[in-house]
N, CA, C and O of each residue as an XYZ file, in Angstrom:
488
protein
N     -35.538     98.982     85.763
C     -34.718    100.108     86.153
C     -35.169    101.314     85.346
O     -35.263    101.244     84.120
N     -35.442    102.401     86.016
C     -35.817    103.650     85.374
C     -34.736    104.677     85.659
O     -34.093    104.629     86.708
N     -34.534    105.594     84.745
C     -33.586    106.683     84.942
C     -34.352    107.988     84.903
O     -35.262    108.170     84.094
N     -33.973    108.885     85.781
C     -34.520    110.226     85.657
C     -33.384    111.214     85.740
O     -32.383    110.982     86.418
N     -33.551    112.322     85.042
C     -32.496    113.324     84.923
C     -33.108    114.698     85.075
O     -34.196    114.969     84.567
N     -32.405    115.555     85.775
C     -32.834    116.935     85.868
C     -31.612    117.820     85.727
O     -30.486    117.376     85.954
N     -31.831    119.064     85.356
C     -30.751    120.018     85.140
C     -30.691    120.965     86.326
O     -31.701    121.553     86.713
N     -29.512    121.108     86.896
C     -29.275    122.056     87.983
C     -29.232    123.447     87.351
O     -28.301    123.762     86.610
N     -30.230    124.276     87.639
C     -30.322    125.582     86.986
C     -29.221    126.534     87.420
O     -28.953    127.518     86.729
N     -28.571    126.263     88.558
C     -27.494    127.134     89.010
C     -26.236    126.974     88.175
O     -25.547    127.954     87.894
N     -25.923    125.718     87.767
C     -24.674    125.515     87.033
C     -24.862    124.803     85.695
O     -23.885    124.603     84.972
N     -26.088    124.414     85.346
C     -26.359    123.787     84.059
C     -25.959    122.333     83.962
O     -26.087    121.735     82.894
N     -25.470    121.736     85.063
C     -25.063    120.334     85.035
C     -26.271    119.424     85.143
O     -27.240    119.735     85.834
N     -26.202    118.304     84.456
C     -27.260    117.304     84.543
C     -27.015    116.418     85.762
O     -25.885    116.012     86.034
N     -28.069    116.132     86.476
C     -28.012    115.218     87.616
C     -28.891    114.037     87.255
O     -30.036    114.209     86.836
N     -28.350    112.825     87.419
C     -29.062    111.626     87.019
C     -29.132    110.670     88.197
O     -28.168    110.528     88.949
N     -30.264    110.023     88.354
C     -30.420    108.991     89.370
C     -31.139    107.811     88.743
O     -31.958    107.978     87.839
N     -30.831    106.624     89.226
C     -31.511    105.423     88.773
C     -32.555    105.038     89.804
O     -32.334    105.172     91.008
N     -33.664    104.572     89.337
C     -34.752    104.139     90.198
C     -35.052    102.700     89.823
O     -35.440    102.405     88.692
N     -34.867    101.808     90.786
C     -35.120    100.407     90.531
C     -36.451    100.039     91.185
O     -36.628    100.209     92.391
N     -37.373     99.538     90.385
C     -38.669     99.098     90.902
C     -38.721     97.591     90.770
O     -38.528     97.045     89.684
N     -38.980     96.925     91.875
C     -39.053     95.467     91.882
C     -40.463     95.060     92.253
O     -40.998     95.500     93.271
N     -41.057     94.231     91.439
C     -42.415     93.770     91.664
C     -42.362     92.277     91.940
O     -41.954     91.493     91.083
N     -42.772     91.890     93.129
C     -42.828     90.484     93.507
C     -44.285     90.095     93.696
O     -45.027     90.759     94.420
N     -44.682     89.028     93.046
C     -46.055     88.554     93.203
C     -46.003     87.070     93.533
O     -45.353     86.285     92.844
N     -46.687     86.712     94.583
C     -46.779     85.304     94.955
C     -48.226     84.864     94.825
O     -49.146     85.678     94.903
N     -48.409     83.605     94.630
C     -49.757     83.067     94.490
C     -50.382     82.703     95.825
O     -51.507     82.204     95.851
N     -49.711     82.929     96.899
C     -50.251     82.648     98.216
C     -51.162     83.802     98.602
O     -50.689     84.894     98.919
N     -52.456     83.565     98.574
C     -53.400     84.630     98.866
C     -53.363     85.656     97.755
O     -53.318     85.297     96.579
N     -53.383     86.908     98.107
C     -53.326     87.997     97.126
C     -52.179     88.939     97.455
O     -52.307     90.155     97.310
N     -51.067     88.382     97.896
C     -49.938     89.185     98.319
C     -49.152     89.706     97.122
O     -48.716     88.931     96.271
N     -48.980     90.981     97.063
C     -48.126     91.623     96.068
C     -47.232     92.608     96.812
O     -47.675     93.267     97.752
N     -46.001     92.705     96.401
C     -45.086     93.651     97.037
C     -44.364     94.433     95.960
O     -43.937     93.878     94.947
N     -44.237     95.708     96.189
C     -43.465     96.570     95.295
C     -42.442     97.279     96.157
O     -42.782     97.864     97.185
N     -41.188     97.228     95.736
C     -40.150     97.946     96.470
C     -39.458     98.901     95.513
O     -39.357     98.635     94.316
N     -38.988     99.998     96.046
C     -38.300    101.012     95.256
C     -36.944    101.251     95.887
O     -36.833    101.486     97.090
N     -35.918    101.186     95.058
C     -34.560    101.447     95.520
C     -33.983    102.542     94.635
O     -33.864    102.364     93.423
N     -33.631    103.655     95.222
C     -33.076    104.772     94.463
C     -31.567    104.768     94.614
O     -31.044    104.651     95.722
N     -30.870    104.899     93.490
C     -29.418    104.955     93.493
C     -29.015    106.309     92.942
O     -29.187    106.577     91.753
N     -28.487    107.152     93.789
C     -28.092    108.487     93.360
C     -26.575    108.604     93.405
O     -25.937    108.144     94.352
N     -26.011    109.215     92.390
C     -24.583    109.439     92.315
C     -24.323    110.918     92.525
O     -24.927    111.763     91.864
N     -23.432    111.228     93.439
C     -23.108    112.621     93.723
C     -21.729    112.965     93.191
O     -20.947    113.649     93.853
N     -21.442    112.493     92.007
C     -20.141    112.741     91.403
C     -19.990    114.217     91.051
O     -20.920    114.853     90.555
N     -18.830    114.732     91.312
C     -18.472    116.093     90.916
C     -17.307    115.997     89.949
O     -16.389    115.199     90.141
N     -17.351    116.813     88.912
C     -16.323    116.806     87.881
C     -15.654    118.166     87.840
O     -16.318    119.202     87.814
N     -14.344    118.149     87.834
C     -13.574    119.382     87.681
C     -12.755    119.244     86.400
O     -12.020    118.273     86.221
N     -12.891    120.224     85.516
C     -12.159    120.226     84.243
C     -11.266    121.446     84.217
O     -11.733    122.577     84.356
N      -9.962    121.208     84.035
C      -9.048    122.347     83.977
C      -7.912    122.045     83.001
O      -7.507    120.889     82.876
N      -7.398    123.040     82.320
C      -7.957    124.393     82.266
C      -9.217    124.394     81.404
O      -9.423    123.509     80.574
N     -10.020    125.366     81.610
C     -11.245    125.520     80.828
C     -11.486    126.998     80.617
O     -11.896    127.683     81.553
N     -11.247    127.519     79.423
C     -10.982    126.866     78.144
C      -9.593    126.233     78.085
O      -8.684    126.597     78.831
N      -9.465    125.263     77.159
C      -8.235    124.489     77.026
C      -7.671    124.610     75.618
O      -8.395    124.892     74.663
N      -6.356    124.390     75.509
C      -5.684    124.378     74.211
C      -5.165    122.994     73.848
O      -5.401    122.511     72.741
N      -4.459    122.356     74.777
C      -3.784    121.100     74.468
C      -4.304    119.907     75.267
O      -4.709    118.896     74.694
N      -4.289    120.030     76.575
C      -4.686    118.933     77.464
C      -5.639    119.449     78.513
O      -5.583    120.614     78.908
N      -6.527    118.557     78.968
C      -7.385    118.892     80.099
C      -7.213    117.814     81.167
O      -6.954    116.648     80.871
N      -7.364    118.242     82.398
C      -7.378    117.322     83.536
C      -8.824    117.182     83.979
O      -9.494    118.176     84.256
N      -9.304    115.947     84.045
C     -10.661    115.645     84.492
C     -10.550    114.984     85.859
O     -10.121    113.835     85.964
N     -10.935    115.707     86.905
C     -10.876    115.175     88.264
C     -12.280    114.832     88.726
O     -13.201    115.637     88.594
N     -12.439    113.633     89.268
C     -13.731    113.166     89.757
C     -13.692    113.030     91.272
O     -12.755    112.455     91.826
N     -14.701    113.555     91.932
C     -14.834    113.372     93.374
C     -16.253    112.902     93.662
O     -17.137    113.022     92.813
N     -16.468    112.370     94.852
C     -17.778    111.850     95.220
C     -18.049    110.472     94.652
O     -19.191    110.014     94.656
N     -17.010    109.803     94.161
C     -17.141    108.460     93.593
C     -16.338    107.510     94.464
O     -15.149    107.730     94.696
N     -16.980    106.460     94.943
C     -16.292    105.493     95.794
C     -15.664    104.353     94.996
O     -14.596    103.854     95.350
N     -16.333    103.945     93.919
C     -15.884    102.796     93.155
C     -15.866    103.172     91.673
O     -16.897    103.538     91.108
N     -14.700    103.083     91.051
C     -14.552    103.477     89.658
C     -14.777    102.308     88.688
O     -14.688    102.493     87.474
N     -15.065    101.116     89.205
C     -15.349     99.975     88.325
C     -16.586    100.270     87.494
O     -17.589    100.754     88.018
N     -16.519     99.982     86.207
C     -17.645    100.195     85.311
C     -17.818    101.634     84.862
O     -18.800    101.961     84.197
N     -16.866    102.508     85.221
C     -16.975    103.914     84.834
C     -16.232    104.167     83.528
O     -15.228    103.522     83.227
N     -16.747    105.115     82.766
C     -16.099    105.563     81.542
C     -16.424    107.037     81.343
O     -17.383    107.564     81.906
N     -15.602    107.684     80.530
C     -15.794    109.091     80.204
C     -15.879    109.200     78.689
O     -15.032    108.669     77.970
N     -16.908    109.892     78.211
C     -17.092    110.094     76.774
C     -17.171    111.591     76.502
O     -17.797    112.335     77.257
N     -16.533    112.026     75.421
C     -16.537    113.436     75.027
C     -17.274    113.558     73.707
O     -16.989    112.839     72.750
N     -18.240    114.494     73.670
C     -19.063    114.716     72.490
C     -18.921    116.160     72.020
O     -18.766    117.076     72.827
N     -18.975    116.349     70.699
C     -18.977    117.711     70.176
C     -20.399    118.278     70.220
O     -21.319    117.620     70.706
N     -20.570    119.486     69.718
C     -21.876    120.158     69.767
C     -22.932    119.443     68.930
O     -24.126    119.637     69.158
N     -22.523    118.629     67.977
C     -23.471    117.899     67.144
C     -23.812    116.526     67.711
O     -24.596    115.781     67.123
N     -23.216    116.194     68.862
C     -23.488    114.906     69.490
C     -22.596    113.778     69.028
O     -22.831    112.621     69.376
N     -21.566    114.096     68.244
C     -20.636    113.080     67.765
C     -19.599    112.801     68.849
O     -18.989    113.725     69.388
N     -19.402    111.506     69.166
C     -18.390    111.135     70.153
C     -17.015    111.346     69.536
O     -16.715    110.799     68.474
N     -16.177    112.143     70.204
C     -14.853    112.453     69.673
C     -13.730    111.805     70.476
O     -12.593    111.739     70.010
N     -14.043    111.325     71.681
C     -13.026    110.688     72.497
C     -13.680    109.924     73.639
O     -14.818    110.203     74.017
N     -12.944    108.953     74.187
C     -13.423    108.180     75.335
C     -12.245    107.798     76.215
O     -11.113    107.669     75.749
N     -12.531    107.623     77.483
C     -11.564    107.088     78.438
C     -12.253    105.907     79.103
O     -13.298    106.069     79.733
N     -11.671    104.718     78.965
C     -12.316    103.534     79.531
C     -11.741    103.141     80.889
O     -12.422    102.485     81.677
N     -10.518    103.524     81.170
C      -9.898    103.249     82.473
C      -9.946    104.540     83.286
O      -9.052    105.380     83.179
N     -10.985    104.697     84.094
C     -11.244    105.943     84.803
C     -10.797    105.829     86.254
O     -10.981    104.799     86.903
N     -10.209    106.908     86.744
C      -9.825    107.019     88.144
C     -10.170    108.401     88.638
O     -10.866    109.144     87.946
N      -9.707    108.766     89.806
C     -10.031    110.097     90.334
C      -9.423    111.232     89.518
O      -9.978    112.330     89.478
N      -8.278    110.977     88.862
C      -7.615    111.996     88.048
C      -7.350    111.428     86.659
O      -6.709    110.386     86.520
N      -7.844    112.113     85.635
C      -7.747    111.642     84.256
C      -7.262    112.783     83.377
O      -7.591    113.944     83.620
N      -6.483    112.458     82.362
C      -5.970    113.456     81.427
C      -6.436    113.124     80.024
O      -6.539    111.958     79.645
N      -6.717    114.172     79.257
C      -7.190    113.994     77.892
C      -6.516    115.018     76.997
O      -6.535    116.215     77.284
N      -5.917    114.541     75.907
C      -5.299    115.415     74.918
C      -6.398    115.921     73.995
O      -7.062    115.131     73.324
N      -6.592    117.241     73.960
C      -7.629    117.846     73.113
C      -7.014    118.702     72.008
O      -7.718    119.475     71.357
N      -5.707    118.570     71.793
C      -5.022    119.432     70.822
C      -5.544    119.252     69.400
O      -5.494    120.196     68.612
N      -6.042    118.075     69.052
C      -6.551    117.812     67.708
C      -8.031    118.157     67.561
O      -8.568    118.075     66.457
N      -8.704    118.541     68.647
C     -10.120    118.888     68.579
C     -10.287    120.228     67.872
O      -9.434    121.108     67.987
N     -11.376    120.377     67.150
C     -11.737    121.669     66.580
C     -12.089    122.630     67.710
O     -12.519    122.189     68.776
N     -11.916    123.927     67.500
C     -12.316    124.908     68.507
C     -13.830    124.851     68.693
O     -14.581    124.685     67.732
N     -14.261    124.990     69.942
C     -15.689    124.969     70.233
C     -15.989    124.362     71.587
O     -15.084    124.098     72.378
N     -17.275    124.140     71.850
C     -17.726    123.583     73.119
C     -17.884    122.072     73.002
O     -18.320    121.558     71.972
N     -17.521    121.370     74.073
C     -17.615    119.918     74.132
C     -18.308    119.510     75.429
O     -18.236    120.207     76.441
N     -18.983    118.359     75.370
C     -19.675    117.820     76.527
C     -18.953    116.568     76.999
O     -18.596    115.706     76.196
N     -18.744    116.475     78.297
C     -18.086    115.341     78.919
C     -19.143    114.567     79.698
O     -19.741    115.093     80.637
N     -19.371    113.313     79.304
C     -20.359    112.465     79.973
C     -19.641    111.428     80.817
O     -18.817    110.664     80.315
N     -19.958    111.409     82.096
C     -19.417    110.422     83.018
C     -20.448    109.304     83.121
O     -21.600    109.540     83.486
N     -20.022    108.081     82.794
C     -20.926    106.932     82.764
C     -20.515    105.918     83.829
O     -19.334    105.752     84.134
N     -21.513    105.253     84.379
C     -21.278    104.145     85.322
C     -22.172    103.002     84.877
O     -23.397    103.109     84.934
N     -21.560    101.898     84.429
C     -22.307    100.737     83.940
C     -23.335    101.137     82.882
O     -24.497    100.734     82.942
N     -22.886    101.931     81.920
C     -23.705    102.387     80.788
C     -24.818    103.354     81.181
O     -25.681    103.655     80.356
N     -24.820    103.852     82.427
C     -25.807    104.847     82.859
C     -25.109    106.190     83.030
O     -24.045    106.267     83.644
N     -25.697    107.230     82.497
C     -25.146    108.575     82.622
C     -25.302    109.046     84.058
O     -26.401    109.015     84.611
N     -24.186    109.489     84.672
C     -24.287    110.006     86.035
C     -23.963    111.491     86.126
O     -24.322    112.144     87.106
N     -23.290    112.030     85.118
C     -22.942    113.453     85.183
C     -22.522    113.927     83.802
O     -21.885    113.192     83.048
N     -22.884    115.154     83.480
C     -22.433    115.786     82.244
C     -21.839    117.150     82.579
O     -22.429    117.927     83.330
N     -20.682    117.427     82.024
C     -20.033    118.727     82.180
C     -19.625    119.209     80.789
O     -19.788    118.495     79.800
N     -19.106    120.399     80.729
C     -18.697    120.925     79.426
C     -17.390    121.673     79.550
O     -17.018    122.140     80.626
N     -16.691    121.779     78.411
C     -15.472    122.573     78.346
C     -15.388    123.187     76.968
O     -16.070    122.771     76.032
N     -14.528    124.190     76.870
C     -14.318    124.885     75.599
C     -12.889    124.655     75.142
O     -11.941    124.798     75.914
N     -12.752    124.298     73.879
C     -11.441    124.147     73.248
C     -11.162    125.402     72.444
O     -11.953    125.778     71.579
N     -10.040    126.052     72.724
C      -9.646    127.261     71.977
C      -8.573    126.933     70.975
O      -8.112    127.816     70.252
């Protein structure tokens, strides 16, 4: 499984897709087969209010199955400051204890990054 990521220059969001390469080799003759299966996630994240003081609402759309999903929040230094392990279409996070500044929200599916967004804590 390979992952590739690119940044949408219009909004700065990271877009991630998984690429699965399967190599099958049989000893019958010289038959080799390579198949490629691309798995793309079109998740959209809405964070409000942004900037935030106390709580933020994290709404996810474009996701059919929330099994294996998690949300991680990182500060500007890359330190994980919060996580949500039970993810659904609408999630709430208390940010009142966070220091003022910018934070990154990583949406994960089965330990693979599918989307990154950001918010500001005032």
